[in-house]
C-alpha positions in Angstrom: 0.2 -0.2 0.2 1.4 3.4 -1.0 2.1 6.1 1.5 -0.2 8.8 2.0 0.8 12.3 0.8 0.6 15.2 2.4 1.1 18.8 1.0 1.9 21.6 3.6 2.1 24.9 2.3 3.1 27.5 4.9 3.5 31.2 5.7 6.2 30.9 8.1 8.5 27.8 9.2 10.9 27.8 11.5 14.2 28.2 11.5 13.7 30.3 8.5 11.3 32.7 10.2 11.1 32.1 14.1 9.2 33.3 17.2 5.7 32.5 16.1 3.8 29.5 17.2 2.4 29.8 13.1 6.5 29.0 12.3 6.9 26.6 15.1 4.2 24.2 14.0 5.1 24.7 10.3 7.8 22.5 11.5 6.7 20.3 13.7 3.8 18.9 12.2 5.2 17.9 8.9 7.9 16.4 11.0 5.4 14.4 13.2 3.5 13.5 9.8 6.6 12.1 8.2 7.7 10.3 11.4 4.3 8.6 11.3 4.6 7.0 7.8 3.5 9.4 5.4 5.3 11.3 2.5 5.3 14.8 2.7 6.2 18.2 0.5 6.5 21.5 2.3 6.3 24.9 0.7 6.9 28.7 2.0 7.6 31.8 0.5 10.9 33.1 0.2 10.2 36.4 1.7 13.1 38.9 1.7 14.1 38.3 5.4 14.7 34.8 5.0 18.7 34.7 5.0 19.7 32.8 2.1 23.2 32.4 2.9 22.8 31.3 6.4 20.1 28.6 5.8 21.9 27.6 2.4 18.8 28.0 0.1 19.8 26.9 -3.6 17.8 27.5 -7.1 16.5 24.4 -8.3 17.0 25.0 -11.9 15.0 21.8 -13.4 11.9 23.3 -11.7 12.6 27.1 -12.5 12.1 29.1 -15.5 8.2 29.3 -15.8 6.4 32.5 -16.3 3.1 33.0 -14.0 0.6 35.6 -15.3 -0.5 38.1 -12.8 -2.6 41.0 -14.0 -1.4 40.6 -17.2 2.1 40.9 -16.4 4.5 37.6 -16.5 6.5 37.2 -13.8 9.4 34.4 -13.9 9.3 31.4 -11.3 12.0 30.8 -8.8 11.8 27.6 -6.8 14.7 27.1 -4.3 15.5 24.5 -1.6 17.2 24.3 1.6 17.0 21.2 4.4 17.0 20.9 8.3 19.4 18.6 8.4 18.6 17.6 12.5 15.1 16.3 11.3 15.8 15.4 7.5 13.4 17.6 5.8 13.6 19.9 2.7 11.7 22.9 2.3 10.9 24.2 -1.1 10.9 28.1 -1.3 9.1 30.2 -3.9 10.6 33.1 -5.0 10.4 35.9 -7.5 12.6 39.2 -7.9 9.4 41.2 -8.5 7.9 40.2 -5.2 10.2 38.9 -2.7 13.1 41.2 -2.5 12.2 43.7 0.2 13.8 42.4 3.5 9.9 42.0 5.2 7.5 39.1 5.0 4.0 40.4 5.0 4.0 43.4 7.3 6.2 46.4 6.9 8.4 47.7 9.9 5.9 50.5 10.4 2.6 47.7 10.6 1.6 48.4 7.0 1.0 45.8 4.4 3.6 45.2 2.1 2.5 46.5 -1.4 0.8 44.0 -3.7 0.4 41.1 -1.1 -2.6 40.2 -3.0 -0.3 39.7 -6.2 2.2 38.1 -4.1 -0.1 35.8 -2.3 -1.5 34.7 -5.9 2.1 34.1 -7.5 3.0 32.0 -4.2 -0.2 29.8 -4.8 0.2 29.4 -8.2 3.8 28.8 -7.8 2.9 25.9 -5.2 0.9 24.2 -7.4 2.8 24.5 -10.7 5.7 23.1 -9.3 3.6 20.0 -7.5 2.6 19.5 -11.3 6.3 19.5 -12.4 6.9 16.9 -9.7 4.0 14.8 -10.8 3.1 14.2 -7.0 -0.6 13.5 -6.2 -1.2 15.1 -2.4 -4.2 13.5 -0.7 -4.3 16.5 1.8 -3.3 20.1 1.0 -2.7 21.5 4.3 -2.6 25.6 4.3 -1.1 27.5 7.4 -1.0 31.2 7.6 -3.3 33.8 5.6 -0.7 34.3 2.9 -1.8 30.7 1.9 -5.6 31.8 1.8 -5.8 31.6 -2.0 -4.7 27.9 -2.5 -8.2 26.5 -1.8 -9.6 28.6 -4.3 -7.1 27.8 -7.2 -7.5 23.7 -6.3 -11.1 23.7 -6.0 -12.7 26.4 -8.1 -10.3 27.0 -11.0 -10.3 25.0 -14.2 -6.7 24.3 -14.5 -6.1 23.0 -11.0 -9.6 21.5 -10.1 -9.5 19.5 -13.3 -6.0 18.5 -13.3 -5.4 14.8 -12.2 -2.9 15.9 -9.5 -5.5 18.0 -7.3 -9.1 16.4 -8.5 -8.9 14.1 -5.4 -7.1 16.4 -2.9 -8.8 17.5 0.2 -7.9 20.6 1.6 -7.2 21.6 5.3 -7.0 25.0 6.7 -5.3 26.0 9.9 -6.7 29.0 11.6 -4.9 31.6 13.7 -5.4 35.0 15.5 -3.3 36.5 12.6 -6.0 39.4 11.5 -3.8 42.0 9.8 -6.3 44.5 10.4 -6.5 46.5 6.7 -7.6 45.5 3.5 -5.8 44.1 0.4 -5.9 45.9 -3.2 -9.5 47.2 -4.0 -8.9 45.6 -7.4 -7.9 42.3 -6.1 -11.3 40.7 -7.3 -10.7 41.9 -10.9 -7.4 40.3 -11.0 -8.3 37.0 -10.1 -11.0 36.7 -12.6 -8.6 35.9 -15.3 -7.9 32.8 -13.3 -11.2 31.4 -13.1 -14.2 31.0 -10.5 -17.7 32.7 -10.6 -19.4 35.7 -9.0 -20.2 33.7 -6.1 -16.5 33.5 -5.7 -15.5 36.9 -6.7 -17.7 38.3 -3.9 -15.5 37.3 -0.9 -12.7 39.3 -2.8 -14.3 42.4 -4.0 -13.7 43.4 0.0 -10.4 41.9 0.4 -10.4 42.2 4.7 -8.9 39.4 6.7 -12.3 38.0 7.5 -13.5 37.7 4.0 -10.7 36.2 2.4 -10.3 33.5 5.0 -13.8 33.0 4.8 -13.5 32.2 1.1 -10.5 29.9 2.0 -12.9 27.6 4.6 -15.6 27.6 2.0 -13.3 25.5 -0.3 -12.0 23.3 2.5 -13.1 20.4 3.9 -12.1 20.9 7.4 -10.5 23.7 9.8 -7.9 23.5 12.4 -8.2 25.9 15.5 -4.7 26.5 15.8 -5.0 29.3 18.5 -7.1 30.0 21.3 -8.1 33.4 20.2 -9.5 32.6 16.3 -12.0 35.0 15.3 -15.4 33.7 16.5 -16.8 34.8 13.2 -14.8 32.3 11.3 -15.5 29.7 13.4 -19.4 30.3 13.0 -18.6 30.5 9.3 -16.9 27.3 9.5 -20.1 25.8 11.4 -22.8 27.1 9.1 -20.8 25.6 6.1 -20.6 22.2 7.6 -16.9 21.9 7.5 -15.0 19.7 9.8 -13.5 22.0 12.9 -10.6 20.2 14.7 -10.3 22.0 18.2 -7.5 23.7 19.6 -5.0 21.9 21.8 -2.3 23.7 23.6 -0.2 20.5 23.9 1.7 20.6 20.7 2.7 17.0 20.4 -0.9 15.9 21.2 -2.1 18.5 18.5 -0.1 17.2 15.9 -1.4 13.8 16.8 -4.9 14.7 16.2 -4.3 16.7 13.3 -2.3 13.3 11.8 -5.2 11.5 12.7 -7.6 13.8 10.9 -5.7 13.0 7.5 -6.2 9.6 8.0 -9.8 9.9 8.4 -10.2 12.1 5.6 -8.3 10.0 3.3 -9.6 6.7 4.4 -13.3 8.4 3.5 -12.7 9.2 0.1 -11.3 5.6 -0.4 -14.5 4.2 0.8 
């Protein structure tokens, strides 16, 4: 019997970005999942504040070179890789010189959102999915962590060239929810930019006013289940998940126990799909 395949798409992963519970779980959950018999792939953005030299990132030439069109502009996709030797895990980084050169992640030093975060998130989501296609690797579960990953569920479930792809047709999407509200709004013309990628009026309504709550509600609506990864998740999002009959994995403080519960949940939705 082949191993179950789990694709982890995270906004932050320790040690590349530190000091947040998101980054810590971004490392520990894949490690636990791999240690318990599953095949994994892990992706994160190569934000400008990720130190390439110290973390020994290097470009994977055979995977790079594709152009991704965002708002009628082509942006070259660069794929880089590094490894965490102590736990034998490779991390793939999505990079682009137009979007990820400034030495910040999603928030500037003054607390404002980084310019073009909407386009950066589009590029990141599509960059991951295009790379998975190049791997010819079919994930059973796609687990998204951090609001910057929020467009992955939309692309996988609502755009023709991914939802009809043999690599993603049967994938289940799981979304981790944190207390990471950025308190501002992404670009007002975000919905217009996304229309070129597919979807319907029902989808675009979420992005016409791209607040944190709206974009996360969109991600929830395209997911099989949500993981409460904080005890301070916005109650409106939890209620939205309940109303839309999504599986809800409750918050557990102990990290190892949390990893076990999530890993068991992967098994349950994969087995259900096989019945």
